[in-house]
C-alpha positions as CSV (number, residue, x, y, z in Angstrom):
1,M,-143.8,-33.9,-188.7
2,A,-144.1,-31.7,-185.4
3,K,-147.4,-32.1,-183.7
4,K,-149.3,-29.0,-183.6
5,A,-150.3,-27.4,-180.0
6,K,-153.8,-27.9,-178.8
7,K,-156.2,-24.8,-179.0
8,V,-158.8,-23.7,-176.7
9,R,-161.2,-21.2,-176.9
10,I,-161.8,-18.8,-173.1
11,K,-164.8,-17.5,-172.4
12,L,-165.1,-15.0,-169.4
13,V,-169.0,-16.1,-168.0
14,R,-168.5,-14.4,-164.3
15,S,-167.5,-11.0,-163.3
16,T,-164.2,-10.6,-161.7
17,I,-166.1,-8.1,-159.0
18,G,-165.2,-8.9,-155.3
19,K,-162.3,-11.3,-156.4
20,K,-159.2,-11.9,-155.3
21,P,-156.9,-9.6,-157.4
22,D,-154.2,-12.2,-158.0
23,Q,-157.4,-13.4,-160.1
24,R,-158.1,-10.4,-161.7
25,K,-154.8,-10.0,-163.0
26,T,-154.8,-13.7,-164.5
27,V,-158.2,-12.9,-165.9
28,A,-156.7,-9.9,-167.2
29,A,-153.7,-11.5,-168.5
30,L,-155.6,-14.2,-170.2
31,G,-156.9,-11.3,-172.5
32,L,-160.1,-11.4,-171.2
33,R,-161.4,-7.4,-170.3
34,K,-165.2,-7.5,-170.4
35,L,-167.7,-10.4,-169.5
36,N,-168.6,-12.9,-172.2
37,A,-165.0,-11.8,-173.7
38,V,-163.7,-14.6,-175.9
39,V,-159.9,-15.3,-176.4
40,E,-158.1,-18.2,-178.2
41,K,-154.9,-19.3,-177.0
42,E,-152.7,-22.6,-177.7
43,L,-152.9,-24.6,-174.6
44,T,-149.6,-24.8,-173.5
45,P,-148.3,-25.4,-169.7
46,S,-148.4,-21.4,-168.2
47,I,-151.8,-21.0,-170.0
48,E,-153.2,-23.7,-168.9
49,G,-152.6,-23.1,-164.9
50,M,-153.8,-19.7,-165.6
51,I,-156.9,-21.4,-166.7
52,R,-157.2,-23.7,-163.3
53,K,-156.6,-20.9,-161.3
54,V,-159.7,-18.9,-162.6
55,A,-161.7,-22.2,-163.5
56,H,-164.9,-20.8,-161.7
57,L,-165.0,-17.5,-163.6
58,V,-164.5,-19.0,-167.2
59,Q,-165.8,-21.5,-169.7
60,I,-163.2,-23.7,-172.1
61,E,-164.3,-24.9,-175.3
62,E,-161.4,-27.3,-177.3
63,I,-160.7,-26.0,-181.0
64,E,-160.0,-28.5,-183.7
65,G,-156.8,-27.8,-185.5
């Protein structure tokens, strides 16, 4: 049986105003457009790296299943 990928819920809790352009693009690439926006993603190595890059702007929560 295949191992299920972990899922995470990502919430934008700090504004991107005044942040570096690469951080703004990373937040947009995660699918976060507005403050308090929430997206659910599978935790792949690329998503994990994106989260690390903007960890000071987002809140992460693991999802069951």
